[in-house]
C-alpha positions in Angstrom: -0.4 18.2 -29.7 0.0 21.5 -28.0 2.5 21.3 -25.2 1.9 22.3 -21.6 4.1 25.3 -20.9 4.5 26.0 -17.2 5.5 29.6 -17.8 2.2 30.3 -19.6 -0.2 28.0 -17.8 -1.3 27.3 -14.3 0.7 25.2 -11.9 -2.5 23.1 -11.7 -2.0 21.8 -15.2 1.4 20.7 -14.3 0.1 19.0 -11.1 -2.8 17.3 -13.0 -0.6 16.1 -15.8 1.9 14.6 -13.4 -0.6 13.2 -10.9 -2.8 11.3 -13.4 0.2 9.2 -14.6 1.5 8.7 -11.1 -1.9 7.7 -9.8 -2.2 5.1 -12.6 1.3 3.7 -11.8 0.3 3.3 -8.2 -2.9 1.6 -9.3 -0.9 -0.8 -11.4 1.5 -1.5 -8.6 -1.1 -2.2 -5.9 -3.7 -4.3 -7.6 -1.3 -7.2 -7.1 -1.3 -6.7 -3.4 -5.1 -6.2 -3.3 -5.6 -9.6 -5.0 -2.7 -11.4 -3.2 -5.0 -14.1 -1.7 -6.6 -14.9 -5.0 -3.3 -14.8 -6.9 -1.8 -17.2 -4.4 -4.4 -19.9 -5.5 -3.7 -19.3 -9.2 0.1 -19.2 -9.5 1.1 -21.7 -6.9 0.3 -25.4 -6.3 -2.6 -26.4 -4.1 -2.2 -28.0 -0.7 -0.6 -25.3 1.5 -2.5 -22.1 1.6 -0.1 -20.3 4.0 2.9 -21.2 1.9 1.2 -20.0 -1.2 0.2 -16.7 0.4 3.7 -16.2 1.8 5.1 -16.9 -1.7 2.7 -14.4 -3.3 3.6 -11.8 -0.7 7.3 -12.5 -1.3 6.7 -11.7 -5.1 4.7 -8.6 -4.0 7.7 -7.6 -1.8 10.1 -8.3 -4.6 8.5 -5.4 -6.5 9.3 -3.2 -3.6 12.9 -4.4 -3.1 13.8 -3.7 -6.7 12.5 -0.2 -6.5 15.9 1.3 -5.3 17.5 -0.1 -8.5 14.9 1.6 -10.6 15.6 4.8 -8.7 19.3 4.5 -9.7 18.6 3.6 -13.3 15.9 6.2 -14.0 17.1 8.8 -11.6 20.4 8.9 -13.5 18.4 9.2 -16.8 16.3 11.9 -15.3 19.3 14.0 -14.3 21.0 13.4 -17.6 18.2 13.8 -20.2 15.4 15.3 -18.3 12.3 14.6 -16.1 9.6 14.5 -18.8 10.8 11.6 -21.0 12.1 9.6 -18.1 8.8 9.3 -16.3 7.1 8.9 -19.6 9.2 5.7 -20.1 8.4 4.5 -16.6 4.7 4.8 -17.2 4.9 2.7 -20.4 6.9 0.0 -18.6 4.5 -0.1 -15.7 1.4 -0.3 -17.8 2.8 -3.0 -20.1 4.0 -5.3 -17.3 0.7 -4.9 -15.4 -1.3 -5.8 -18.5 0.9 -8.9 -19.1 0.4 -10.1 -15.5 -3.2 -10.4 -16.4 -2.3 -12.7 -19.4 -0.1 -15.2 -17.5 -1.7 -18.6 -17.4 -2.2 -20.3 -14.0 -0.1 -22.9 -12.3 -2.4 -25.7 -13.5 -1.7 -24.7 -17.1 2.0 -24.0 -17.2 3.3 -25.1 -13.9 6.3 -23.4 -12.3 6.6 -21.0 -15.3 3.5 -19.2 -13.9 5.1 -17.8 -10.7 8.4 -17.2 -12.5 6.7 -15.0 -15.2 4.7 -13.1 -12.6 7.9 -12.5 -10.6 9.7 -11.2 -13.7 6.8 -8.8 -14.5 6.6 -7.7 -10.9 10.3 -6.8 -11.0 9.7 -4.7 -14.1 6.8 -3.0 -12.2 9.2 -2.2 -9.3 11.9 -0.8 -11.6 9.3 1.4 -13.3 7.9 2.8 -10.0 11.5 3.3 -8.8 11.8 5.9 -11.6 8.3 7.3 -11.6 7.8 8.9 -8.1 11.1 10.9 -8.0 10.4 12.3 -11.5 6.9 13.4 -10.7 7.7 14.9 -7.3 10.8 16.7 -8.7 8.9 17.9 -11.8 6.1 19.5 -9.7 8.5 20.9 -7.1 10.6 22.6 -9.8 7.5 24.4 -11.1 6.2 25.4 -7.6 7.0 28.6 -5.7 9.5 27.9 -3.0 7.2 29.0 -0.2 4.4 26.7 -1.4 6.4 23.7 -2.3 4.9 21.5 0.5 1.4 22.4 -0.6 1.8 21.8 -4.3 3.8 18.5 -4.0 1.3 17.2 -1.5 -1.1 16.7 -4.4 1.4 14.3 -5.9 1.4 12.6 -2.4 -2.3 11.9 -2.6 -1.8 9.8 -5.8 -0.3 6.8 -3.9 -3.4 6.5 -1.7 -5.8 7.4 -4.5 -4.2 4.7 -6.7 -4.9 2.3 -3.9 -8.5 3.7 -3.7 -9.0 3.2 -7.4 -7.6 -0.3 -7.3 -10.0 -1.2 -4.5 -12.9 0.4 -6.3 -12.2 -1.5 -9.6 -11.8 -4.8 -7.8 -15.0 -4.4 -5.8 -16.9 -3.4 -8.9 -15.7 -6.4 -10.8 -16.3 -8.8 -7.9 -19.8 -7.5 -7.3 -20.8 -8.1 -10.9 -20.1 -11.8 -10.9 -20.2 -14.9 -8.7 -17.3 -15.7 -6.4 -16.5 -18.8 -8.5 -16.4 -16.8 -11.7 -14.1 -14.2 -10.1 -11.7 -16.7 -8.7 -11.5 -19.0 -11.8 -8.2 -19.3 -13.7 -9.3 -16.8 -16.4 -11.8 -15.2 -14.1 -12.7 -11.7 -13.1 -9.6 -11.1 -10.9 -7.7 -10.6 -14.2 -9.9 -7.7 -15.4 -8.2 -5.0 -13.2 -4.9 -5.9 -14.8 -6.3 -5.6 -18.3 -8.0 -2.2 -17.5 -4.5 -0.8 -16.9 -3.6 -0.6 -20.6 -6.5 1.8 -21.2 -5.6 4.0 -18.3 -2.0 4.1 -19.4 -2.9 5.2 -22.9 -4.8 8.2 -21.6 -1.9 9.1 -19.3 0.7 8.8 -22.1 -1.3 11.2 -24.2 -1.5 13.7 -21.4 2.2 13.4 -20.6 3.3 13.9 -24.2 1.9 17.4 -23.9 4.1 18.3 -21.0 7.3 20.4 -21.3 10.5 19.9 -19.4 10.9 21.3 -15.9 12.0 25.0 -16.1 14.8 24.6 -13.6 16.3 21.6 -15.4 15.8 23.4 -18.8 17.8 26.3 -17.4 20.6 24.1 -16.2 20.7 22.3 -19.5 20.8 25.5 -21.6 23.7 26.8 -19.4 25.6 23.4 -19.7 25.5 22.9 -15.9 23.7 19.5 -15.8 25.5 16.6 -14.1 27.8 14.4 -16.2 27.7 11.6 -13.6 24.7 11.9 -11.3 25.5 8.6 -9.4 29.0 9.7 -8.5 27.9 13.2 -7.5 25.0 11.8 -5.5 26.8 9.1 -3.6 30.5 9.7 -4.1 30.5 13.2 -2.5 30.6 12.8 1.3 28.3 15.8 2.1 25.6 14.7 -0.4 25.8 11.1 0.6 25.4 12.1 4.3 22.1 13.8 3.3 21.0 10.7 1.5 21.6 8.6 4.6 19.9 11.1 6.9 16.9 11.3 4.6 16.6 7.5 4.6 17.1 6.7 8.3 15.7 9.9 9.8 12.6 10.2 7.8 11.7 7.9 4.9 12.3 4.6 6.6 9.8 5.5 9.3 7.4 7.0 6.8 7.5 3.8 4.8 6.5 1.4 7.6 3.7 3.8 8.7 2.4 4.0 5.1 2.3 0.2 4.6 1.0 -0.7 8.0 -1.9 1.8 7.8 -3.1 0.5 4.4 -1.7 -3.0 3.5 -1.1 -4.6 6.9 -4.5 -3.3 8.1 -6.3 -4.9 5.1 -4.4 -8.2 5.5 -5.1 -8.3 9.2 -8.8 -7.6 8.8 -9.1 -10.4 6.3 -6.8 -13.1 7.8 -7.1 -12.4 11.6 -10.5 -10.8 12.1 -11.9 -12.9 9.2 -13.9 -10.1 7.7 -15.2 -11.0 4.2 -13.5 -9.7 1.1 -16.0 -7.0 0.1 -16.4 -5.6 3.6 -12.7 -5.5 4.5 -12.0 -3.5 1.3 -15.1 -1.3 1.8 -13.8 -0.4 5.3 -10.5 0.7 3.7 -12.2 2.6 1.0 -14.1 4.7 3.5 -11.1 5.3 5.6 -9.0 6.4 2.6 -11.8 8.7 1.4 -12.1 10.5 4.8 -8.3 10.8 5.3 -7.0 11.8 1.9 -7.7 15.6 2.3 -5.2 15.6 5.1 -2.3 14.9 2.7 -3.0 18.4 1.4 -3.5 19.9 4.9 -0.2 18.6 6.2 1.7 19.6 3.0 0.2 23.1 3.5 1.1 23.1 7.2 4.7 22.1 6.5 5.2 25.3 4.5 4.4 27.2 7.6 6.0 25.3 10.5 8.5 23.0 8.8 8.4 19.4 7.7 10.3 17.6 10.5 7.9 17.5 13.4 4.8 16.8 11.4 6.5 13.6 10.0 8.0 12.6 13.3 4.8 13.1 15.2 3.1 10.7 12.7 5.7 8.1 13.4 5.5 8.5 17.2 1.7 8.2 17.2 2.0 4.9 15.2 4.5 3.5 17.8 2.1 4.4 20.6 -1.3 3.4 19.1 -0.7 0.5 16.7 -1.1 -2.3 19.3 -4.1 -0.7 21.0 -5.8 -0.3 17.6 -5.2 -3.9 16.5 -6.2 -5.2 19.9 -9.4 -3.3 19.5 -10.0 -5.1 16.2 -9.7 -8.5 17.8 -11.6 -7.7 21.0 -14.5 -6.3 19.0 -15.1 -9.7 17.5 -13.8 -12.0 20.2 -15.7 -15.2 20.2 -18.1 -15.8 23.1 -18.2 -19.2 25.0 -21.8 -20.1 25.3 -22.6 -21.8 28.6 -26.4 -21.9 28.5 -28.1 -22.6 25.3 -26.6 -23.7 22.0 -26.4 -20.9 19.4 -28.8 -21.0 16.5 -27.7 -23.1 13.5 -29.4 -22.4 10.2 -28.9 -25.2 7.7 -29.2 -28.9 8.3 -29.8 -29.8 11.1 -31.4 -26.9 12.9 -30.6 -26.9 16.6 -32.5 -24.6 19.0 -32.7 -26.4 22.4 -31.2 -26.1 25.9 -28.1 -28.3 26.4 -29.7 -30.2 29.2 -32.4 -31.4 26.8 -29.9 -32.6 24.2 -28.3 -36.0 24.3 -24.5 -35.3 24.6 -23.8 -38.0 22.1 -25.9 -36.3 19.4 -23.6 -35.6 16.4 -23.6 -32.3 14.6 -22.5 -33.6 11.2 -23.8 -30.8 8.9 -23.4 -27.1 9.6 -23.6 -24.3 7.1 -24.3 -21.0 8.7 -24.2 -19.7 12.2 -25.8 -16.5 13.7 -24.7 -15.4 17.1 -26.8 -13.4 19.6 -25.0 -10.2 18.3 -26.6 -11.0 14.8 -23.2 -11.3 13.0 -23.4 -13.3 9.8 -20.8 -16.0 9.8 -19.8 -18.9 7.6 -18.7 -21.8 9.8 -16.0 -24.3 8.9 -16.4 -27.6 10.8 -13.2 -29.6 10.6 -14.4 -32.7 12.4 -17.6 -34.2 13.8 -18.5 -32.6 17.1 -20.8 -33.6 19.9 -23.1 -31.0 21.4 -21.2 -30.9 24.7 -17.8 -30.6 23.0 -19.1 -27.7 20.9 -19.8 -25.8 24.1 -16.4 -26.6 25.5 -14.7 -25.2 22.4 -16.8 -22.1 22.3 -17.6 -20.5 18.9 -16.7 -22.6 15.8 -14.0 -21.5 13.4 -15.2 -18.4 11.6 -14.6 -17.4 8.0 -16.0 -14.5 6.0 -17.4 -12.5 9.0 -19.8 -9.7 8.1 -19.9 -6.9 10.6 -23.1 -5.1 11.7 -23.4 -1.4 11.0 -22.2 -0.1 14.3 -19.1 -2.3 14.4 -18.4 -1.6 10.7 -18.1 2.1 11.3 -15.9 1.5 14.4 -13.6 -0.4 12.2 -13.7 2.4 9.6 -12.6 4.8 12.4 -9.8 2.6 13.5 -8.4 2.3 9.9 -9.0 6.0 9.4 -6.7 6.8 12.3 -4.0 4.8 10.7 -4.4 6.4 7.3 -4.4 9.8 9.1 -1.0 9.0 10.4 0.0 8.1 6.9 -1.0 11.6 5.8 1.2 13.2 8.5 4.4 11.3 7.5 3.7 11.3 3.7 2.1 14.6 3.0 5.3 16.7 3.5 7.9 14.1 2.5 8.2 15.1 -1.2 9.0 18.7 -0.4 11.4 17.6 2.3 13.4 15.4 -0.1 13.4 17.9 -2.9 14.9 20.6 -0.6 17.8 18.4 0.5 19.4 18.1 -2.9 20.6 20.4 -5.7 18.7 20.4 -9.0 21.3 18.8 -11.2 21.3 15.5 -9.1 17.9 15.8 -7.4 16.2 13.1 -9.3 18.8 10.5 -8.4 19.5 11.7 -4.9 16.0 11.9 -3.6 14.7 8.7 -5.4 17.2 6.3 -3.8 16.4 7.0 -0.1 12.7 7.3 -0.9 12.5 3.9 -2.6 14.7 2.1 0.0 12.6 3.5 2.8 9.3 2.7 1.1 10.3 -0.2 -1.1 12.4 -2.2 1.3 11.5 -1.1 4.8 7.8 -0.3 4.0 7.2 -2.9 1.3 8.3 -5.8 3.6 5.7 -4.9 6.3 3.0 -7.4 5.0 5.5 -10.2 4.3 7.3 -9.9 7.6 4.1 -9.4 9.5 2.7 -12.7 8.1 6.0 -14.5 8.6 6.1 -13.4 12.3 2.5 -14.4 13.0 3.1 -17.7 11.3 6.2 -18.3 13.4 4.7 -17.1 16.7 1.0 -18.0 16.4 0.4 -17.4 20.1 0.5 -13.6 19.6 -1.7 -12.3 16.8 -0.2 -8.9 17.2 3.5 -10.0 16.9 3.7 -8.7 13.3 3.3 -5.2 14.5 6.7 -5.2 16.3 8.5 -4.7 13.0 6.8 -1.4 11.9 6.8 -0.2 15.5 10.5 -0.9 15.9 11.4 0.8 12.6 9.2 3.8 13.2 10.7 4.2 16.7 14.3 4.1 15.4 13.5 6.6 12.6 11.8 8.9 15.1 14.9 8.9 17.3 17.4 9.5 14.5 15.2 12.2 12.9 14.6 14.0 16.2 18.3 14.2 16.8 19.7 15.0 13.4 17.0 16.5 11.1 16.6 20.2 10.9 13.1 21.7 11.0 13.9 24.4 8.5 11.1 26.4 7.0 13.5 28.3 4.7 12.5 26.5 1.5 15.1 28.0 -0.9 17.0 25.3 -2.7 20.8 25.7 -3.1 21.9 24.6 -6.6 
């Protein structure tokens, strides 16, 4: 294989080679979250859907919580032996663990071993991702001209969202090609996205094997100036550790909760609170991501001209201001109507289409399958008890599952999710260049990886779990889960506004 040599080839080859692998790693990491509801029925006992989903989201969150440890392990390796081989190793670990998740038998087959094995593999995924991002961002930044570092690293920033996009696309394709029962079976179609991973990783490993080491790191190594103890130099020196803390609490902590609210919390909310069906909730997210992704590049480019600080902080502040109105709009758009005149149409058995006054109030509605409201939404109705006609009117609309939105409301929801992903592009587009410029080359991999993965893996990764936990604990307020990301983003905005510098001098001191 002929290696990619940055000195003799375009920066775009470096970006492409780095981005393909990083995109695949994000794909591997996120298909678990995309399939959380299905996975909860496969790897946990039946009987308590909320507890099973909480347990699945806890395993999902465990992959995030372990990421800072991956940052320490692989960041140290990256600063000792180089960027290339370190994030080649993380890619292999990620792909292998993802493939193996797809091979773990369900709870019905092996009992408690099922969730334990999935948890172990999920932890390996988190460790691998903890080493991947810092390596890819550092590698690209160390090839890029200083005055265009924001623009070039922003291409790496798109890979997280594009990985999510690819995961959604693959899942929707598989699900649309088979029945729901076939998809949700123990060895059903939900496993296919995990198995596809091994093919994608093979392609990426081939590409990455052709890459050469970062020129800045190669220069340090040839001069004998690489770090002998990256962990001690990163966190044992007061000045550098101060920058690690400032990066975490003044920028990445807030960026993390904005990222996961705009994409994961939004998807979970649409499916569990608004009750939109599986395919449509994910299609909404796909469109929103497609429209918003170019803004990662825009804000990376803009940060080279006006600085990184206020672009990121503005994204956080807008999230604090607009999250509750956005999610209130979701709920208000599909708020059930209480019908006081005629009973709504029922299609199925029996068919009721009469005025209430003409119906015996003791008539029992014992079989109900589908319900269509005056707005022509398509609903599936769950009837938990036998209702009389009069009590049905008192209760308003029956419990709704698998709501399908009409075209106008569908695009309204795409817009509301797009606004959230747009805020993600503001906080995430410039953050790689921001982190790279805080730390010297010889300890950059370690120093930038830790705050990034604490901010995203811990503060951000816990957004879906804490959101569901809060809404389960305080069911009276469907928006209570938003107070966690709002509070974290507000705190990060205040710290960043006071202590961060909005420097546009992008020279890095080594």
